[in-house]
C-alpha positions in Angstrom: -80.6 32.4 -71.3 -78.0 32.8 -68.6 -75.3 30.0 -68.5 -72.2 29.2 -66.5 -69.1 27.2 -67.2 -68.7 23.8 -65.4 -65.8 21.4 -65.7 -66.5 17.7 -65.8 -65.3 16.2 -62.6 -64.1 13.1 -64.4 -62.2 14.3 -67.5 -62.0 18.1 -67.0 -64.0 18.9 -70.2 -65.6 22.4 -69.8 -69.2 22.9 -70.7 -71.8 25.7 -70.6 -74.9 24.8 -68.6 -78.0 26.8 -67.6 -77.8 28.5 -64.2 -80.6 26.4 -62.8 -79.1 23.1 -64.0 -78.1 20.6 -61.3 -76.3 18.0 -63.5 -74.0 17.9 -66.4 -73.6 14.9 -68.8 -70.2 15.4 -70.3 -70.1 15.3 -74.1 -66.6 13.9 -74.0 -66.7 11.0 -71.6 -70.5 10.7 -71.1 -70.2 10.7 -67.3 -72.5 12.6 -65.0 -71.4 15.5 -62.8 -73.8 16.7 -60.1 -73.6 20.1 -58.6 -75.7 22.7 -56.8 -77.6 25.3 -58.7 -75.9 28.1 -56.9 -72.5 27.2 -58.4 -70.8 26.6 -55.1 -69.9 23.0 -55.9 -71.2 19.5 -56.2 -73.8 18.1 -53.8 -72.1 17.0 -50.7 -72.2 13.4 -49.3 -74.7 14.6 -46.7 -74.3 14.1 -42.9 -72.4 10.8 -43.4 -68.7 10.5 -43.7 -65.4 11.8 -42.3 -65.6 15.0 -40.3 -62.8 17.5 -40.0 -61.1 18.5 -36.8 -58.5 21.0 -38.1 -56.0 23.1 -36.2 -54.8 26.4 -37.4 -51.2 25.3 -37.4 -50.1 25.1 -41.1 -46.4 24.5 -40.5 -45.2 21.2 -41.8 -43.2 19.6 -39.0 -42.4 16.3 -40.7 -40.7 17.1 -44.0 -39.5 13.5 -44.5 -42.9 12.7 -46.0 -44.1 13.7 -49.4 -47.5 15.2 -48.9 -50.3 16.2 -51.2 -51.7 19.7 -51.4 -55.0 20.1 -53.3 -54.6 22.2 -56.4 -56.4 25.5 -56.2 -57.3 25.5 -59.9 -58.7 22.6 -62.0 -55.9 20.5 -63.5 -55.7 20.9 -67.3 -56.2 17.7 -69.3 -54.2 17.8 -72.5 -53.3 21.0 -74.4 -56.2 23.5 -75.2 -56.4 25.3 -78.5 -59.1 27.8 -79.5 -62.2 25.7 -80.2 -60.5 22.5 -79.3 -60.0 20.5 -76.1 -58.0 17.2 -76.0 -59.3 14.8 -73.4 -58.7 11.2 -72.5 -61.7 8.9 -72.4 -62.1 6.8 -69.2 -60.8 3.2 -69.5 -63.1 0.3 -69.7 -61.3 -1.6 -66.9 -58.9 -1.2 -64.0 -55.2 -1.3 -64.8 -53.7 -3.6 -62.1 -50.0 -4.0 -61.2 -48.1 -6.6 -63.4 -46.6 -8.2 -60.3 -48.6 -10.4 -57.9 -46.3 -11.1 -55.0 -46.8 -12.7 -51.6 -47.4 -9.3 -50.1 -50.0 -7.2 -51.8 -52.0 -4.1 -50.9 -54.9 -2.0 -52.2 -54.7 1.6 -51.0 -57.8 3.7 -51.6 -58.0 7.5 -50.8 -60.9 9.6 -51.9 -61.1 13.4 -51.4 -64.4 14.0 -53.3 -63.1 17.1 -55.0 -65.7 19.7 -55.5 -68.1 18.5 -52.7 -68.8 20.8 -49.8 -67.8 18.0 -47.6 -64.6 17.1 -49.4 -61.7 15.6 -47.5 -58.2 17.1 -47.4 -56.2 14.2 -45.9 -57.1 11.1 -47.9 -54.3 11.3 -50.4 -51.8 12.0 -47.7 -53.1 9.0 -45.9 -52.3 6.8 -49.0 -48.8 8.3 -49.3 -48.1 7.6 -45.6 -49.4 4.1 -45.8 -47.5 3.2 -48.9 -44.3 4.4 -47.4 -44.9 2.3 -44.3 -45.6 -0.8 -46.3 -42.6 -0.5 -48.6 -39.9 0.7 -46.1 -41.1 -1.0 -42.9 -42.7 -4.2 -44.0 -41.0 -4.9 -47.4 -44.0 -4.7 -49.7 -42.9 -4.4 -53.4 -44.0 -1.2 -55.1 -45.1 -3.3 -58.0 -47.6 -5.2 -55.7 -49.3 -2.1 -54.3 -52.4 -0.8 -56.1 -53.2 2.8 -55.4 -56.6 4.3 -56.2 -57.0 8.1 -55.8 -58.5 10.9 -57.9 -54.9 12.0 -58.7 -54.1 8.8 -60.4 -54.6 8.3 -64.2 -58.1 7.5 -65.4 -57.6 3.7 -65.0 -57.1 4.1 -61.2 -59.8 6.6 -60.2 -61.6 5.2 -57.1 -65.0 4.6 -58.9 -67.2 1.8 -57.6 -66.2 -0.4 -60.6 -62.5 0.2 -60.0 -62.7 -0.4 -56.2 -64.5 -3.7 -56.9 -61.9 -4.8 -59.4 -59.1 -3.8 -57.1 -60.4 -5.9 -54.2 -60.9 -8.9 -56.5 -57.3 -8.5 -57.7 -56.1 -8.4 -54.0 -57.4 -11.9 -53.2 -57.0 -13.5 -56.6 -54.8 -16.6 -56.4 -54.3 -16.1 -52.6 -52.5 -18.9 -50.9 -50.9 -19.8 -47.6 -48.2 -17.4 -46.5 -49.7 -14.4 -48.3 -50.1 -11.1 -46.5 -52.8 -8.8 -47.9 -53.6 -5.2 -46.9 -56.7 -3.1 -47.7 -56.5 0.6 -46.7 -59.4 3.0 -47.2 -59.5 6.7 -46.4 -62.7 8.4 -47.4 -66.3 8.9 -46.5 -68.4 6.1 -45.0 -72.1 5.8 -44.2 -74.7 3.5 -42.9 -77.9 2.1 -44.5 -80.7 0.0 -43.1 -79.7 -3.7 -43.0 -82.0 -5.7 -45.2 -80.7 -9.2 -44.7 -80.7 -9.4 -40.9 -77.0 -10.0 -40.3 -76.3 -6.8 -38.3 -76.8 -6.6 -34.5 -77.5 -2.8 -34.7 -79.7 -3.1 -37.8 -77.4 -1.1 -40.1 -74.9 -2.0 -42.8 -71.8 0.0 -43.0 -70.6 1.1 -46.5 -67.9 3.0 -48.3 -68.6 5.8 -50.7 -66.8 5.6 -54.1 -66.1 8.8 -55.9 -69.1 8.1 -58.1 -71.5 6.9 -55.4 -74.2 9.5 -56.3 -74.7 7.7 -59.6 -73.4 4.2 -59.0 -74.2 3.6 -55.3 -72.3 2.6 -52.2 -70.3 -0.6 -51.5 -71.8 -2.4 -48.5 -69.8 -4.2 -45.8 -71.7 -7.4 -46.9 -69.9 -7.1 -50.3 -66.5 -6.3 -48.7 -66.8 -9.4 -46.6 -67.8 -11.6 -49.5 -65.0 -10.3 -51.7 -61.9 -10.2 -49.5 -62.8 -12.0 -46.3 -64.6 -15.3 -47.2 -62.1 -16.4 -49.9 -59.0 -16.2 -47.5 -57.5 -19.7 -47.4 -55.7 -21.3 -44.5 -52.3 -19.6 -43.8 -53.2 -16.3 -45.5 -53.7 -13.1 -43.6 -55.7 -9.9 -44.4 -55.3 -6.6 -42.5 -57.7 -3.8 -43.2 -57.1 -0.2 -42.0 -60.3 1.7 -42.4 -60.2 5.4 -41.8 -63.8 6.6 -42.1 -66.9 7.2 -40.0 -69.1 4.3 -38.7 -66.2 1.9 -39.4 -66.1 -0.4 -36.3 -67.5 -3.5 -38.1 -66.6 -2.4 -41.6 -65.7 -5.9 -42.8 -68.5 -7.6 -40.9 -65.9 -9.7 -39.0 -67.6 -11.9 -36.4 -65.4 -10.8 -33.4 -65.0 -7.3 -32.1 -62.5 -6.4 -29.3 -63.6 -4.1 -26.6 -60.9 -2.6 -24.5 -61.1 -0.2 -21.5 -58.5 2.5 -20.6 -56.6 0.1 -18.3 -56.0 -2.3 -21.2 -58.5 -5.0 -20.1 -60.4 -6.4 -23.0 -63.0 -8.9 -24.1 -64.1 -10.2 -27.5 -67.8 -9.6 -28.5 -69.5 -12.1 -30.7 -71.2 -10.1 -33.5 -72.7 -13.0 -35.3 -76.5 -12.8 -35.6 -78.3 -16.1 -34.7 -79.9 -17.7 -37.7 -78.4 -15.2 -40.1 -78.0 -16.7 -43.6 -74.7 -15.2 -44.5 -71.4 -16.7 -43.3 -69.0 -13.9 -42.3 -65.8 -15.9 -41.6 -62.9 -16.9 -43.8 -62.0 -20.1 -45.6 -59.4 -20.8 -43.0 -57.3 -17.7 -43.1 -57.2 -14.8 -40.7 -58.8 -11.4 -41.3 -58.1 -8.5 -38.9 -59.7 -5.1 -39.1 -58.4 -1.9 -37.6 -61.0 0.9 -37.8 -61.0 4.6 -37.0 -64.0 4.5 -34.7 -67.0 2.5 -33.5 -70.1 2.1 -35.7 -71.9 5.0 -34.1 -68.9 7.4 -34.1 -67.3 9.9 -36.5 -63.6 9.9 -37.6 -61.7 13.0 -38.7 -59.0 14.7 -40.7 -56.6 16.8 -38.6 -53.6 19.1 -39.1 -52.7 18.6 -35.4 -50.0 16.0 -36.2 -47.9 17.6 -38.9 -49.6 20.9 -40.0 -51.0 19.2 -43.1 -54.3 17.3 -43.3 -54.1 13.6 -42.5 -56.6 11.0 -41.2 -56.3 10.7 -37.5 -56.2 6.9 -37.6 -53.9 6.5 -40.6 -51.3 8.9 -39.3 -51.4 7.4 -35.8 -51.1 3.9 -37.2 -48.2 4.7 -39.4 -46.2 6.7 -36.8 -46.8 4.1 -34.1 -45.4 1.3 -36.3 -42.5 3.3 -37.4 -41.5 4.3 -33.8 -42.4 1.0 -32.0 -40.7 -1.9 -33.9 -42.0 -4.6 -31.6 -45.7 -4.3 -30.9 -48.5 -6.6 -29.9 -52.0 -5.9 -31.2 -53.0 -4.8 -27.7 -50.1 -2.2 -27.4 -50.9 -1.0 -30.9 -54.5 -0.4 -30.0 -53.5 1.5 -26.8 -51.0 3.7 -28.8 -53.7 4.5 -31.3 -56.1 5.6 -28.6 -53.5 7.8 -26.9 -52.3 9.5 -30.1 -55.8 10.3 -31.3 -57.0 11.5 -27.9 -53.9 13.8 -27.7 -54.6 15.3 -31.1 -58.3 15.9 -30.2 -57.2 17.5 -26.9 -54.8 19.8 -28.8 -57.7 21.3 -30.9 -60.2 21.3 -28.1 -62.7 18.8 -29.5 -62.7 16.5 -26.5 -63.9 19.5 -24.4 -66.1 21.3 -26.9 -67.7 18.4 -28.8 -67.6 15.2 -26.6 -70.3 13.7 -28.8 -67.7 13.5 -31.6 -65.6 10.9 -29.8 -63.4 8.7 -31.9 -62.2 5.4 -30.5 -60.2 3.0 -32.8 -61.6 -0.5 -33.0 -60.1 -4.0 -33.5 -62.1 -6.8 -35.1 -61.1 -10.2 -36.3 -62.3 -13.4 -37.9 -60.7 -15.3 -35.0 -60.3 -14.5 -31.3 -56.7 -14.3 -30.0 -54.7 -13.0 -27.1 -54.1 -9.3 -28.1 -51.4 -8.6 -25.5 -49.2 -11.5 -26.6 -49.7 -11.8 -30.4 -47.1 -9.7 -32.2 -48.3 -7.3 -34.9 -46.9 -7.8 -38.3 -47.9 -7.3 -42.0 
């Protein structure tokens, strides 16, 4: 019977499977890898998630950043001998940083290697964000938890690990703490089943193992990192994915026009059972786009793939040391629109608009409140 060689996407263990097979249960780590029967890769996340708007310019114009380039060949795990493969079994729990300082961050970037709709910029996004937090805002390296597919097994962005990382982020939180959650990856929407969404849909992130373990809904994100915030603590989320306008289910969404005039929309649903606010702290979300829009990776900024929101956010804060939230939002709009104009998407695909969004647990004057982390 005809077979082909497939590498486990979790531990790299090669196995022979029948040509018509669509899944592989790895004999080494017992994890499931899904793929198409034609051998062209794993099943893609579908129509949901980040889209790509890529320019043909491959020249790196910003060499001060370390950037990630996806390996063209599978990364070897251990040393291979004839008839023998050394692999590491996945850990039973997330390995968190030993330090737990007043400034803490969880940075999650998922590329979905092997999927037809894989993302090229997610790991670069994490690198850019970590550099900003450490060099511009004084976050200790030891208090930044990074989850990507290029980390060791204990920090792969599985559903279990993402959940554990978010719980670590708010554990022991107290007045004066500054917390950051950054996510770059695929997002999607599912039908709202508890009646707390104005548009009838829950937003959700897709862990690397979402096909077997499922999504993480915005209801859970809110319950995990928003509701526990005590008085005096602040959480900022930077969410670089599609359908992300209300990704943390915060009750207030800021709507701004091109002239900078804005208003706060109340996104609380009357008679909804769930409370979406904090325990006295402040939660602020900065999202790549509205709930009905797509976000994108682009090479227009540097020649290497990055998320449009993440790169615009990082460069704006590096170049503009004193910003209000209103000015930050205007700069994000301008940078992303300029990048899309450069590759012609604004003209050729106006339905793929991407407008960064600001949401919050509390209303505030966005043109006078200084931005800080």
